[in-house]
C-alpha angles and dihedrals in degrees: 000000000000115000118246118241111249119195113194126198111203130236124245116290096017141087144177091282093059093042096043094119093049089056091047088056093046092048088076088065107025140022096248126213112182117199115211115208120231111276095018095091126039096246096054117070116221120259115263089221111036109209135136093247090053091049088048091052088056091049091049089053092050092048090051090054091055091060094202122173091217138355148165117239119216126187122195112210103303088020090067093055088052092055090066091066096044120109100236124183134187092291089075105082098184147337126244115205110202113193085328126214106221104169139299091289089066098049129087102248114206139161094266091058091046091054092048091049090056090045092051091050091049098051093047092045090052092043093235096117097119093042091052096042094050095040124118090244092057089046088061091046092051091050087058098046105025125092114275112291094357104097095094091047091051091052095045099044104037124075116231095224092052091047098051097036091051090047089055090049092053092049095050107030111114105156115130117263119269118222123192122217089263135108112267133207117199117205111188146150108234087213095050108161094210108035132053092247097182092054091047093049089050090051093053094043089062088062095052093240133152113269121200117189117205136171099233116126118240090245107031113207090209121057098173123129089240090057093054093044089054098044105036114076110218090207088064089051089053089054090055093050092047093048095049094042090060094054 
């Protein structure tokens, strides 16, 4: 059976370099096309104006270059919010929302996030975003919060302006979600530590979509192929393929 084409839009603070082993795992099931957002890999300059529509315009351009006859579009966290602004035609056979970011009303707002929002605004206002992001102090912070062994890669491959401007966007974006007239699959952890999973599940249930519940954390500390092989049930993947094939 021919593999389906799977285009994946990354989450905030990640890229195809960091998620290389996830894509190696998925390549057994799909033909995978990761889309790196501007500023999140060295060869793509950050957007001057960081907005979801501008990110979507970049995604549309990348999809056009692929020239695929048909594909599934997946968005991880922030990547899902971007899909709403993409100009999708009949070649897109369905959308997979992985731990989706909807807007600020669907996130768990806590004091830590409030402090980081103020910090992100300050460093971009002062124009010291790259200095701060690539500083030794931030290197130590990333080693504490980043996936195992990935802190140096995060600091070397991600632009400071893109990181902090996108952080600000996530903390302030409150527009309602945009759904295309496509079948949707929601993949979510009901105990997600970052998103209001129950509200998100309720939102997708209204649309009569497939909902897959998994136990993966929103920010996995392990990005190895072995981790994904252990924690992603291939029977659930088969359900997704079957659901989207019938649409």
